[in-house]
DSSP file (Angstrom, degrees, kcal/mol; ACC not computed):
  #  RESIDUE AA STRUCTURE BP1 BP2  ACC     N-H-->O    O-->H-N    N-H-->O    O-->H-N    TCO  KAPPA ALPHA  PHI   PSI    X-CA   Y-CA   Z-CA
    1    1 A M              0   0    0      0, 0.0     2,-0.6     0, 0.0     0, 0.0   0.000 360.0 360.0 360.0 131.1 -101.9  134.6  135.6
    2    2 A N        -     0   0    0      4,-0.0    29,-0.0     2,-0.0     0, 0.0  -0.753 360.0-148.3 -87.6 119.4 -103.9  135.4  132.5
    3    3 A L    >   -     0   0    0     -2,-0.6     3,-1.7     1,-0.1    27,-0.0  -0.572  20.8-118.2 -87.1 151.3 -104.0  132.5  130.1
    4    4 A P  T 3  S+     0   0    0      0, 0.0    -1,-0.1     0, 0.0   119,-0.1   0.751 115.6  41.9 -62.3 -24.0 -104.1  133.1  126.3
    5    5 A L  T >  S+     0   0    0     25,-0.4     3,-2.2   117,-0.1    25,-0.1   0.308  83.0 145.1-104.8   9.4 -107.5  131.4  126.0
    6    6 A D  T <  S+     0   0    0     -3,-1.7    26,-0.2     1,-0.3    25,-0.1  -0.193  73.8   3.3 -50.8 127.8 -109.0  132.9  129.2
    7    7 A G  T 3  S+     0   0    0     24,-3.2    -1,-0.3     1,-0.3     2,-0.2   0.389  89.5 144.7  80.1  -4.6 -112.7  133.6  128.8
    8    8 A R    <   -     0   0    0     -3,-2.2    25,-3.0    23,-0.1     2,-0.7  -0.477  47.5-134.4 -70.3 137.1 -113.0  132.1  125.3
    9    9 A R  E     -a   33   0A   0     23,-0.2    46,-2.5    44,-0.2    47,-1.5  -0.841  26.0-170.7 -96.0 113.1 -116.3  130.4  124.8
   10   10 A I  E     -ab  34  56A   0     23,-2.5    25,-3.0    -2,-0.7     2,-0.4  -0.915  15.8-142.6-114.3 120.6 -115.7  127.0  123.1
   11   11 A L  E     -ab  35  57A   0     45,-2.7    47,-3.0    -2,-0.5     2,-0.5  -0.651  16.2-158.7 -76.9 130.6 -118.4  124.8  121.7
   12   12 A V  E     - b   0  58A   0     23,-2.5    26,-3.3    -2,-0.4     2,-0.6  -0.960  10.5-174.4-115.7 119.3 -117.8  121.1  122.3
   13   13 A V  E     +ab  38  59A   0     45,-2.5    47,-2.9    -2,-0.5     2,-0.3  -0.936  29.7 136.7-113.1 107.5 -119.5  118.6  120.0
   14   14 A E        -     0   0    0     24,-2.1    49,-0.1    -2,-0.6    26,-0.1  -0.956  38.1-164.1-155.8 127.0 -118.7  115.1  121.4
   15   15 A D  S    S+     0   0    0     -2,-0.3     2,-0.7    47,-0.3    24,-0.1   0.621  70.8  87.1 -93.3 -13.5 -120.9  112.1  121.8
   16   16 A E     >  -     0   0    0      1,-0.2     4,-2.8     2,-0.0     5,-0.2  -0.789  68.5-153.1 -88.1 113.6 -118.7  110.0  124.1
   17   17 A S  H  > S+     0   0    0     -2,-0.7     4,-2.5     1,-0.2     5,-0.2   0.853  91.3  49.5 -60.8 -39.1 -119.4  111.2  127.6
   18   18 A L  H  > S+     0   0    0      2,-0.2     4,-2.1     1,-0.2    -1,-0.2   0.914 113.9  46.0 -66.7 -40.2 -116.0  110.4  129.1
   19   19 A V  H  > S+     0   0    0      2,-0.2     4,-2.7     1,-0.2    -2,-0.2   0.911 112.2  52.0 -65.6 -42.2 -114.2  112.2  126.3
   20   20 A A  H  X S+     0   0    0     -4,-2.8     4,-2.5     1,-0.2    -2,-0.2   0.908 110.0  48.4 -61.6 -42.3 -116.6  115.1  126.6
   21   21 A M  H  X S+     0   0    0     -4,-2.5     4,-2.3     2,-0.2    -1,-0.2   0.901 111.4  50.5 -64.7 -40.2 -115.9  115.4  130.4
   22   22 A L  H  X S+     0   0    0     -4,-2.1     4,-2.6     2,-0.2    -2,-0.2   0.939 111.9  47.0 -61.7 -47.5 -112.2  115.2  129.8
   23   23 A I  H  X S+     0   0    0     -4,-2.7     4,-2.9     1,-0.2     5,-0.2   0.915 110.7  52.5 -61.3 -43.0 -112.4  118.0  127.1
   24   24 A E  H  X S+     0   0    0     -4,-2.5     4,-2.4     1,-0.2    -1,-0.2   0.915 111.0  47.0 -59.6 -43.9 -114.5  120.1  129.5
   25   25 A T  H  X S+     0   0    0     -4,-2.3     4,-2.4     2,-0.2    -2,-0.2   0.920 112.4  49.7 -63.5 -44.5 -111.9  119.7  132.3
   26   26 A I  H  X S+     0   0    0     -4,-2.6     4,-1.2     2,-0.2    -2,-0.2   0.926 112.1  47.8 -60.5 -45.6 -109.1  120.6  129.9
   27   27 A L  H  <>S+     0   0    0     -4,-2.9     5,-2.7     1,-0.2     3,-0.4   0.908 110.9  50.7 -63.6 -42.3 -110.9  123.7  128.6
   28   28 A E  H ><5S+     0   0    0     -4,-2.4     3,-1.7     1,-0.2    -1,-0.2   0.905 106.9  54.5 -61.3 -41.2 -111.7  124.8  132.1
   29   29 A D  H 3<5S+     0   0    0     -4,-2.4    -1,-0.2     1,-0.3    -2,-0.2   0.790 107.3  51.7 -62.2 -27.0 -108.0  124.4  133.1
   30   30 A M  T 3<5S-     0   0    0     -4,-1.2   -25,-0.4    -3,-0.4    -1,-0.3   0.420 123.6-106.4 -89.1   0.8 -107.2  126.7  130.2
   31   31 A G  T < 5S+     0   0    0     -3,-1.7   -24,-3.2     1,-0.3    -3,-0.2   0.567  74.1 139.5  88.1   8.7 -109.6  129.3  131.4
   32   32 A C      < -     0   0    0     -5,-2.7     2,-0.5   -26,-0.2    -1,-0.3  -0.440  52.2-129.6 -83.7 158.9 -112.2  128.6  128.7
   33   33 A Q  E     -a    9   0A   0    -25,-3.0   -23,-2.5    -2,-0.1     2,-0.4  -0.956  26.7-136.0-105.4 123.5 -116.0  128.5  129.1
   34   34 A T  E     -a   10   0A   0     -2,-0.5     2,-0.6   -25,-0.2   -23,-0.2  -0.648   8.3-155.3 -84.9 131.9 -117.4  125.3  127.6
   35   35 A I  E     -a   11   0A   0    -25,-3.0   -23,-2.5    -2,-0.4     3,-0.3  -0.943  60.9 -47.6-100.1 116.8 -120.6  125.5  125.5
   36   36 A G  E     -     0   0A   0     -2,-0.6     2,-0.2     1,-0.3   -23,-0.1  -0.852  37.3-122.5 102.2-142.4 -122.1  122.1  125.8
   37   37 A P  E     -     0   0A   0      0, 0.0     2,-0.4     0, 0.0    -1,-0.3   0.402  45.9-161.6 -64.8 144.4 -120.8  119.4  125.5
   38   38 A V  E     -a   13   0A   0    -26,-3.3   -24,-2.1    -3,-0.3    -3,-0.0  -0.885  12.5-169.2-104.6 132.1 -123.4  118.8  122.8
   39   39 A S        +     0   0    0     -2,-0.4     2,-0.3   -26,-0.2    -1,-0.1   0.271  62.3  56.1-110.8  12.2 -123.8  115.1  121.9
   40   40 A G  S  > S-     0   0    0      1,-0.1     4,-2.0   -26,-0.1     5,-0.1  -0.995  71.1-130.4-144.5 151.5 -125.9  115.4  118.7
   41   41 A I  H  > S+     0   0    0     -2,-0.3     4,-2.6    22,-0.3     5,-0.2   0.911 108.4  51.0 -65.2 -44.5 -125.7  117.1  115.3
   42   42 A D  H  > S+     0   0    0      1,-0.2     4,-2.2     2,-0.2    -1,-0.2   0.927 112.3  46.5 -61.8 -44.9 -129.2  118.6  115.4
   43   43 A E  H  > S+     0   0    0      1,-0.2     4,-2.5     2,-0.2    -1,-0.2   0.888 111.9  52.0 -63.6 -38.7 -128.6  120.1  118.9
   44   44 A A  H  X S+     0   0    0     -4,-2.0     4,-2.5     2,-0.2    -2,-0.2   0.908 108.2  50.8 -63.8 -41.7 -125.2  121.4  117.7
   45   45 A M  H  X S+     0   0    0     -4,-2.6     4,-2.1     2,-0.2    -2,-0.2   0.909 111.1  48.6 -62.6 -41.9 -126.8  123.1  114.7
   46   46 A R  H  X S+     0   0    0     -4,-2.2     4,-2.3     2,-0.2     5,-0.2   0.921 110.7  51.3 -62.5 -43.7 -129.4  124.7  117.0
   47   47 A T  H  X S+     0   0    0     -4,-2.5     4,-2.8     1,-0.2    -2,-0.2   0.928 110.7  47.4 -60.6 -46.1 -126.6  125.9  119.3
   48   48 A V  H  < S+     0   0    0     -4,-2.5    -1,-0.2     1,-0.2    -2,-0.2   0.891 114.6  47.6 -62.8 -39.4 -124.6  127.4  116.4
   49   49 A A  H  < S+     0   0    0     -4,-2.1    -1,-0.2    -5,-0.2    -2,-0.2   0.841 121.4  34.6 -70.1 -33.2 -127.8  129.1  115.1
   50   50 A E  H  < S+     0   0    0     -4,-2.3     2,-0.8    -5,-0.2    -2,-0.2   0.767 103.3  71.5 -97.4 -28.0 -128.8  130.5  118.5
   51   51 A D    ><  +     0   0    0     -4,-2.8     3,-0.5    -5,-0.2    -1,-0.1  -0.805  49.6 178.1 -99.3 107.3 -125.5  131.4  120.3
   52   52 A M  T 3  S+     0   0    0     -2,-0.8    -1,-0.1     1,-0.2    -4,-0.1   0.408  71.7  69.7 -86.0   2.5 -123.9  134.4  118.7
   53   53 A N  T 3   +     0   0    0      2,-0.0     2,-0.6     0, 0.0    -1,-0.2  -0.121  60.0 133.4-115.1  36.7 -121.0  134.4  121.2
   54   54 A I    <   -     0   0    0     -3,-0.5   -44,-0.2     1,-0.2     3,-0.1  -0.777  30.1-175.7 -87.4 123.2 -119.1  131.3  120.2
   55   55 A D        -     0   0    0    -46,-2.5     2,-0.3    -2,-0.6   -45,-0.2   0.760  65.1 -25.6 -88.0 -27.0 -115.4  132.0  120.0
   56   56 A G  E     -b   10   0A   0    -47,-1.5   -45,-2.7    24,-0.1     2,-0.3  -0.966  59.6-133.5-171.5 175.2 -114.3  128.6  118.7
   57   57 A A  E     -bc  11  82A   0     24,-1.0    26,-2.2    -2,-0.3     2,-0.5  -0.997   7.9-150.1-148.7 151.3 -115.3  124.9  118.6
   58   58 A L  E     -bc  12  83A   0    -47,-3.0   -45,-2.5    -2,-0.3     2,-0.6  -0.980  28.5-166.9-119.9 113.7 -113.9  121.4  119.0
   59   59 A L  E     -bc  13  84A   0     24,-3.1    26,-2.9    -2,-0.5     2,-0.3  -0.902  18.8-143.9-115.2 116.5 -115.9  119.0  116.8
   60   60 A D  E     - c   0  85A   0    -47,-2.9    26,-0.2    -2,-0.6     3,-0.1  -0.618  19.7-140.7 -68.1 132.3 -115.8  115.3  117.0
   61   61 A V  S    S+     0   0    0     24,-2.4     7,-2.0    -2,-0.3     2,-0.7   0.888  89.7  44.6 -67.8 -40.0 -116.0  114.2  113.3
   62   62 A N  E    S-E   67   0B   0     23,-0.3     2,-0.6     5,-0.2   -47,-0.3  -0.912  70.8-179.7-110.9 109.8 -118.4  111.2  114.0
   63   63 A V  E >  S-E   66   0B   0      3,-3.5     3,-1.8    -2,-0.7   -22,-0.3  -0.913  72.8 -32.2-115.5 106.8 -121.2  112.1  116.4
   64   64 A A  T 3  S-     0   0    0     -2,-0.6    -1,-0.2     1,-0.3     3,-0.1   0.876 125.6 -46.6  52.3  42.2 -123.6  109.2  117.2
   65   65 A G  T 3  S+     0   0    0      1,-0.2     2,-0.4     0, 0.0    -1,-0.3   0.457 121.4 103.0  83.8   0.9 -123.0  107.8  113.7
   66   66 A R  E <  S-E   63   0B   0     -3,-1.8    -3,-3.5     2,-0.0    -1,-0.2  -0.909  73.3-115.4-116.8 146.1 -123.5  111.1  111.9
   67   67 A E  E     -E   62   0B   0     -2,-0.4    -5,-0.2    -5,-0.2     4,-0.2  -0.543  14.3-140.2 -80.0 145.9 -120.7  113.3  110.4
   68   68 A V  S >> S+     0   0    0     -7,-2.0     4,-1.8    -2,-0.2     3,-1.1   0.405  71.6 108.3 -84.7   0.7 -120.2  116.7  112.0
   69   69 A F  H 3> S+     0   0    0     -8,-0.3     4,-2.7     1,-0.3    -1,-0.2   0.788  71.0  58.5 -59.2 -33.3 -119.6  118.5  108.7
   70   70 A P  H 3> S+     0   0    0      0, 0.0     4,-2.0     0, 0.0    -1,-0.3   0.891 108.9  47.6 -60.8 -35.5 -122.9  120.5  108.6
   71   71 A V  H <> S+     0   0    0     -3,-1.1     4,-2.5     2,-0.2    -2,-0.2   0.914 110.7  51.2 -67.9 -43.0 -122.0  122.0  111.9
   72   72 A A  H  X S+     0   0    0     -4,-1.8     4,-2.9     1,-0.2    -1,-0.2   0.909 109.6  50.3 -59.6 -43.1 -118.5  122.8  110.5
   73   73 A E  H  X S+     0   0    0     -4,-2.7     4,-2.4     2,-0.2    -1,-0.2   0.908 110.3  49.8 -61.8 -42.3 -120.1  124.5  107.5
   74   74 A A  H  X S+     0   0    0     -4,-2.0     4,-1.0     2,-0.2    -2,-0.2   0.902 113.6  45.5 -65.0 -41.2 -122.4  126.6  109.7
   75   75 A L  H >X>S+     0   0    0     -4,-2.5     5,-2.7     2,-0.2     4,-0.6   0.927 112.3  51.2 -65.9 -44.7 -119.4  127.7  111.9
   76   76 A K  H ><5S+     0   0    0     -4,-2.9     3,-1.1     1,-0.2    -2,-0.2   0.897 105.9  55.3 -59.2 -41.7 -117.3  128.4  108.8
   77   77 A A  H 3<5S+     0   0    0     -4,-2.4    -1,-0.2     1,-0.3    -2,-0.2   0.802 111.2  45.3 -62.1 -29.2 -120.1  130.6  107.4
   78   78 A R  H <<5S-     0   0    0     -4,-1.0    -1,-0.3    -3,-0.5    -2,-0.2   0.484 116.2-114.9 -91.1  -4.9 -120.1  132.6  110.6
   79   79 A G  T <<5 +     0   0    0     -3,-1.1    -3,-0.2    -4,-0.6    -2,-0.1   0.755  64.2 149.4  76.9  23.5 -116.3  132.9  110.6
   80   80 A V      < -     0   0    0     -5,-2.7    -1,-0.3    -6,-0.1   -24,-0.1  -0.820  44.0-130.7 -93.3 120.6 -116.0  130.9  113.9
   81   81 A P        +     0   0    0      0, 0.0   -24,-1.0     0, 0.0     2,-0.3  -0.366  32.1 178.0 -70.0 148.6 -112.8  128.9  114.0
   82   82 A F  E     -c   57   0A   0    -26,-0.2     2,-0.4    37,-0.1    19,-0.3  -0.962  24.1-140.5-148.3 164.5 -112.9  125.2  114.9
   83   83 A V  E     -c   58   0A   0    -26,-2.2   -24,-3.1    -2,-0.3     2,-0.2  -0.995  19.5-134.8-127.8 131.0 -110.8  122.1  115.3
   84   84 A F  E     -cd  59 102A   0     17,-2.7    19,-2.9    -2,-0.4     2,-0.4  -0.612  14.1-158.1 -80.9 146.7 -111.8  118.6  114.2
   85   85 A S  E     +cd  60 103A   0    -26,-2.9   -24,-2.4    -2,-0.2     2,-0.3  -0.996  25.8 152.0-125.2 124.7 -111.3  115.7  116.6
   86   86 A T  E >   - d   0 104A   0     17,-2.1    19,-2.4    -2,-0.4     3,-0.6  -0.997  51.9-131.8-153.5 151.6 -111.0  112.2  115.2
   87   87 A G  T 3  S+     0   0    0     -2,-0.3    17,-0.1    17,-0.2    -1,-0.1   0.606 108.8  54.8 -76.0 -11.4 -109.5  108.8  115.8
   88   88 A Y  T 3  S-     0   0    0      1,-0.2     3,-0.3     2,-0.0     4,-0.3   0.485  99.1-138.2-102.3  -4.5 -108.3  108.8  112.2
   89   89 A G    X   -     0   0    0     -3,-0.6     3,-1.8    14,-0.2    -1,-0.2  -0.131  52.1 -44.9  71.2-176.4 -106.4  112.1  112.0
   90   90 A E  G >  S+     0   0    0      1,-0.3     3,-2.0     2,-0.2    -1,-0.2   0.811 133.2  67.4 -59.9 -32.0 -106.5  114.5  109.1
   91   91 A G  G 3  S+     0   0    0     -3,-0.3    -1,-0.3     1,-0.3    -2,-0.2   0.711  93.0  60.8 -62.7 -20.2 -106.2  111.6  106.6
   92   92 A G  G <  S+     0   0    0     -3,-1.8    -1,-0.3    -4,-0.3    -2,-0.2   0.483  87.7  95.8 -85.0  -2.9 -109.6  110.4  107.7
   93   93 A L  S <  S-     0   0    0     -3,-2.0     5,-0.1    -4,-0.2    -7,-0.0  -0.555  87.2-100.4 -85.8 151.3 -111.3  113.7  106.6
   94   94 A P    >>  -     0   0    0      0, 0.0     3,-1.9     0, 0.0     4,-0.7  -0.362  41.4-105.4 -61.2 152.4 -112.9  114.1  103.2
   95   95 A P  G >4 S+     0   0    0      0, 0.0     3,-0.9     0, 0.0    -2,-0.1   0.831 118.7  63.9 -50.5 -37.3 -110.6  116.0  100.8
   96   96 A H  G 34 S+     0   0    0      1,-0.2    -3,-0.0     3,-0.0     0, 0.0   0.800 108.8  39.6 -57.4 -31.5 -112.7  119.2  101.1
   97   97 A W  G X4 S+     0   0    0     -3,-1.9     3,-1.9    -7,-0.1    -1,-0.2   0.467  84.3 117.7-102.3  -3.2 -111.8  119.4  104.8
   98   98 A R  T << S+     0   0    0     -3,-0.9     3,-0.1    -4,-0.7    -7,-0.1  -0.404  72.4  38.2 -66.3 142.9 -108.1  118.4  104.7
   99   99 A G  T 3  S+     0   0    0      1,-0.5    -1,-0.3    -2,-0.1     2,-0.2   0.164  87.8 124.1  98.0 -16.9 -105.9  121.2  105.9
  100  100 A Q  S <  S-     0   0    0     -3,-1.9    -1,-0.5     1,-0.1   -17,-0.1  -0.509  82.1 -86.5 -71.8 144.7 -108.4  122.1  108.6
  101  101 A N        +     0   0    0    -19,-0.3   -17,-2.7    -2,-0.2     2,-0.4  -0.333  62.5 175.5 -51.8 122.6 -107.0  122.2  112.1
  102  102 A T  E     -d   84   0A   0    -19,-0.2     2,-0.4    -3,-0.1   -17,-0.2  -0.999  22.1-162.9-139.8 135.8 -107.4  118.5  113.3
  103  103 A I  E     -d   85   0A   0    -19,-2.9   -17,-2.1    -2,-0.4     2,-0.4  -0.929  19.8-133.2-115.0 146.7 -106.4  116.7  116.4
  104  104 A Q  E     -d   86   0A   0     -2,-0.4   -17,-0.2   -19,-0.2     7,-0.0  -0.823  34.1 -90.2-102.0 133.9 -106.2  112.9  116.6
  105  105 A K  S    S+     0   0    0    -19,-2.4     2,-0.1    -2,-0.4   -16,-0.0  -0.598 107.3  50.0 -78.2 145.5 -107.6  110.9  119.4
  106  106 A P  S    S+     0   0    0      0, 0.0     2,-0.2     0, 0.0    -2,-0.1   0.579  86.7 172.7 -75.1 146.5 -106.4  110.1  121.9
  107  107 A F        -     0   0    0     -2,-0.1     2,-0.2    -4,-0.1    -2,-0.1  -0.700  24.2-132.3-118.1 168.7 -105.2  113.6  122.5
  108  108 A T     >  -     0   0    0     -2,-0.2     4,-2.1     1,-0.1     5,-0.2  -0.686  31.6-105.4-113.1 169.4 -103.5  115.5  125.4
  109  109 A E  H  > S+     0   0    0     -2,-0.2     4,-2.8     1,-0.2     5,-0.2   0.907 122.8  53.0 -59.1 -41.9 -104.2  118.8  127.0
  110  110 A Q  H  > S+     0   0    0      1,-0.2     4,-2.8     2,-0.2     5,-0.2   0.896 106.4  52.4 -62.5 -40.5 -101.2  120.3  125.1
  111  111 A T  H  > S+     0   0    0      2,-0.2     4,-2.2     1,-0.2    -1,-0.2   0.926 112.3  45.0 -60.9 -45.5 -102.6  119.0  121.8
  112  112 A I  H  X S+     0   0    0     -4,-2.1     4,-2.6     2,-0.2     5,-0.3   0.936 113.9  49.6 -64.1 -46.5 -106.0  120.6  122.4
  113  113 A R  H  X S+     0   0    0     -4,-2.8     4,-2.6     1,-0.2     5,-0.2   0.941 113.0  45.7 -58.4 -49.8 -104.4  123.9  123.7
  114  114 A E  H  X S+     0   0    0     -4,-2.8     4,-2.3     1,-0.2    -1,-0.2   0.900 114.0  48.5 -63.0 -41.7 -102.1  124.2  120.7
  115  115 A A  H  X S+     0   0    0     -4,-2.2     4,-2.5    -5,-0.2    -1,-0.2   0.912 114.4  45.3 -66.0 -42.4 -104.8  123.4  118.1
  116  116 A L  H  X S+     0   0    0     -4,-2.6     4,-2.7     2,-0.2    -2,-0.2   0.908 112.6  50.5 -67.6 -41.2 -107.3  125.9  119.7
  117  117 A M  H  X>S+     0   0    0     -4,-2.6     5,-2.7    -5,-0.3     4,-0.7   0.906 113.0  46.8 -63.8 -40.7 -104.6  128.6  119.9
  118  118 A K  H ><5S+     0   0    0     -4,-2.3     3,-0.6    -5,-0.2    -2,-0.2   0.940 113.9  47.5 -64.3 -47.1 -103.7  128.1  116.3
  119  119 A A  H 3<5S+     0   0    0     -4,-2.5    -2,-0.2     1,-0.2    -1,-0.2   0.890 117.1  42.4 -62.1 -40.2 -107.3  128.1  115.2
  120  120 A L  H 3<5S-     0   0    0     -4,-2.7    -1,-0.2    -5,-0.2    -2,-0.2   0.508 109.8-121.2 -87.0  -4.8 -108.2  131.2  117.2
  121  121 A G  T <<5 +     0   0    0     -4,-0.7     2,-0.5    -3,-0.6    -3,-0.2   0.868  56.8 156.2  68.8  35.8 -105.0  133.0  116.2
  122  122 A V      < -     0   0    0     -5,-2.7    -1,-0.2    -6,-0.2     2,-0.2  -0.822  41.6-124.7 -99.2 132.3 -103.8  133.4  119.8
  123  123 A A        -     0   0    0     -2,-0.5     2,-0.3     1,-0.1    -5,-0.0  -0.476  27.7-110.7 -74.1 143.9 -100.1  133.8  120.5
  124  124 A N              0   0    0     -2,-0.2    -1,-0.1     1,-0.1   -10,-0.0  -0.585 360.0 360.0 -75.3 133.6  -98.5  131.3  122.9
  125  125 A V              0   0    0     -2,-0.3    -1,-0.1    -3,-0.0    -2,-0.0   0.402 360.0 360.0-104.3 360.0  -97.5  133.0  126.1
């Protein structure tokens, strides 16, 4: 069966190793190829600059005490869709980023799938 997200390359920026492993498993189950997980802002910035084949991204808002927004700006500048992941939900985002696709921790596989499909403009099958 061909899944709607089959073959999509998704960058994962997440500093909590258990959460990163869970996301990686969820993405693999959806047929995605995980880039990372990346656990630091500097490494994420390098990845965005060097990897021209990123289809989308799942970004933890707080990564090792630093905000992920520079990575979001770099992805946005390239036209790469992304989803924020945060324990505070969309209300915890600065006003500039409200309205951006956001999932609240703890999340489910369905939450991640729906948010990524919406961000990537993929129809649900």
